[in-house]
C-alpha positions as CSV (number, residue, x, y, z in Angstrom):
1,X,0.0,0.0,0.0
2,X,1.3,3.4,-0.9
3,X,0.1,7.0,-1.2
4,X,0.9,8.3,-4.6
5,X,-0.2,11.8,-5.8
6,X,-2.8,11.9,-3.0
7,X,-4.3,8.5,-3.9
8,X,-3.9,5.2,-2.0
9,X,-2.7,2.4,-4.2
10,X,-3.3,-1.1,-3.1
11,X,-1.2,-4.1,-4.0
12,X,-2.4,-7.7,-4.4
13,X,-0.9,-8.4,-1.0
14,X,-2.9,-5.5,0.5
15,X,-6.1,-7.1,-0.8
16,X,-5.1,-10.5,0.6
17,X,-4.2,-8.9,4.0
18,X,-7.6,-7.2,4.1
19,X,-9.4,-10.5,3.6
20,X,-7.3,-12.0,6.4
21,X,-7.5,-9.1,8.8
22,X,-9.4,-5.8,8.4
23,X,-7.6,-4.4,11.4
24,X,-4.3,-4.8,9.6
25,X,-5.6,-2.7,6.7
26,X,-6.7,0.0,9.2
27,X,-3.3,0.1,10.7
28,X,-1.6,0.2,7.3
29,X,-3.8,3.2,6.3
30,X,-2.9,5.0,9.6
31,X,0.7,4.2,8.9
32,X,0.5,6.0,5.5
33,X,-0.4,9.3,7.3
34,X,1.6,8.9,10.5
35,X,4.3,6.2,10.5
36,X,3.8,3.8,13.3
37,X,6.8,2.6,15.4
38,X,8.2,-0.7,14.2
39,X,10.3,-3.3,16.0
40,X,13.5,-4.5,14.4
41,X,13.4,-8.0,12.9
42,X,14.8,-10.7,15.2
43,X,16.8,-13.7,14.1
44,X,13.7,-15.8,13.6
45,X,12.0,-13.2,11.4
46,X,15.2,-12.9,9.3
47,X,15.4,-16.6,8.9
48,X,11.8,-16.8,7.8
49,X,12.4,-14.0,5.3
50,X,15.5,-15.6,3.9
51,X,13.6,-18.9,3.4
52,X,10.8,-17.0,1.7
53,X,13.2,-15.4,-0.8
54,X,14.6,-18.9,-1.6
55,X,11.1,-20.2,-2.0
56,X,10.1,-17.3,-4.3
57,X,13.3,-17.8,-6.5
58,X,12.5,-21.5,-6.8
59,X,8.9,-20.8,-7.8
60,X,10.1,-18.3,-10.4
61,X,12.3,-21.0,-11.9
62,X,9.4,-23.4,-11.9
63,X,7.2,-20.9,-13.8
64,X,10.0,-20.2,-16.3
65,X,10.5,-23.9,-17.0
66,X,6.7,-24.7,-17.3
67,X,5.5,-21.7,-19.4
68,X,6.8,-20.5,-22.8
69,X,6.7,-16.8,-21.9
70,X,7.5,-15.2,-18.5
71,X,8.2,-11.6,-17.6
72,X,9.2,-10.0,-14.3
73,X,8.0,-6.4,-14.5
74,X,9.4,-5.5,-11.1
75,X,12.9,-6.6,-12.2
76,X,12.8,-4.1,-15.1
77,X,12.9,-1.1,-12.8
78,X,11.3,2.2,-13.8
79,X,8.5,4.3,-12.4
80,X,5.1,3.0,-11.4
81,X,3.7,4.4,-14.6
82,X,6.3,2.6,-16.7
83,X,5.6,-0.7,-14.9
84,X,1.9,-0.3,-15.5
85,X,2.5,0.3,-19.2
86,X,4.9,-2.7,-19.3
87,X,2.2,-4.9,-17.6
88,X,-0.4,-3.8,-20.1
89,X,1.9,-4.5,-23.1
90,X,2.7,-7.9,-21.7
91,X,-1.0,-8.7,-21.3
92,X,-1.7,-7.5,-24.9
93,X,1.1,-9.7,-26.2
94,X,-0.3,-12.7,-24.3
95,X,2.6,-13.3,-22.0
96,X,1.8,-16.5,-20.0
97,X,3.1,-15.3,-16.7
98,X,3.5,-11.7,-15.6
């Protein structure tokens, strides 16, 4: 979730988080206006995060090996507007996995 040009933009993760816990969404909206204090990640959180990155990398490799076309828009960099345009172009081209 981010505030861009006075509008709140929601990610797919934000929508899933809302379905799991409406209170979390309320806190995230408050955090956009007034950042809430956060605790530092402990060793357990860092380990879980590292394992998550490994899982994501393996899943990307799985997708690349099982589909004829794959594009990672986030990896291309650029502004949000450029990423949106790249996503639309990929959809128009019929890319299997975006």
